[in-house]
N, C-alpha and C positions, 0 to 999 in steps of 0.2 A: 710747514707750508710757506712760511716766510722765506726760508732759504730757497725753496724751489721757485718762488715768485721772483726773487732776486736774480737767480740764474737765468730764468726765462727772459727777464727784462734785458739782461746783459747780452744774451744771444740775439735778441731782436735788434738791439742797437748795432751789433756787428753785421747783421744781415742788411740793415738800412745803409750802413756805411759802404758796404760792398756794392750795393745797388747804385748808390749815388756816384761811386767811383766809375762803375761801368757806364752809366749814363753820361758822365763827363767825358770819358774816353770816346764814346760813340759820337757825341756832339763835336769833339775836336776833329774827328775824322770827316765830319760833314753830314752825318746821318740826320735825316729829318724825322721828327716824331709827329704822330697824329695822323688823322685821316687825310687821304689825298683829296685834292680839289676835284669837283665833278667837272669843271670846265677849265681848260688850259687857258693861258693868257690870250692867245689869238681868238679863241671862242668868246672870251669875256669882252674883248674889244668889239668883236662882230655883234654880239648881243647889244651892247651899248649903242652901236651905230644903228642897228635895226630899230631899236626902241626910239631913238631920236627921230627916225624917219616915220614913226607912227605905228609900229608893230606893238601889239598888246603883250603884256607880261604873260598872260595865260597861253597865248599862241606860241611865244618864244619857249616857254617851259615845255609845251607839248613837242615842239620841233626838236629841242635838244634833249628831250626825255629826262628832265630834271624837275625839281620842285620850284614853285613860285618864289620861295625865299632865296633860292640859289640865283635866280634871275635878278631879283631885287639887289642882292649883294653885288652882282656883276655890274649893274647899272649905277649903283651908288658908290662903288669903289670899295676898297678893303676896310 
């Protein structure tokens, strides 16, 4: 059992190294990881302007079909 455990641990380390190398190559190519933003930069700017003019966060969320937290992040910045 000890030998099998050692082999499994060695294999897992090899898999992790290959994954890290693949991620590093993808980042070098410019690949972005993670979820896409619900609002593009122009929409974020527009939301901030509308809120400054008096639009409510709930109304903006309904207009752009996103959550209230997304609107708050657009207003407060990254």
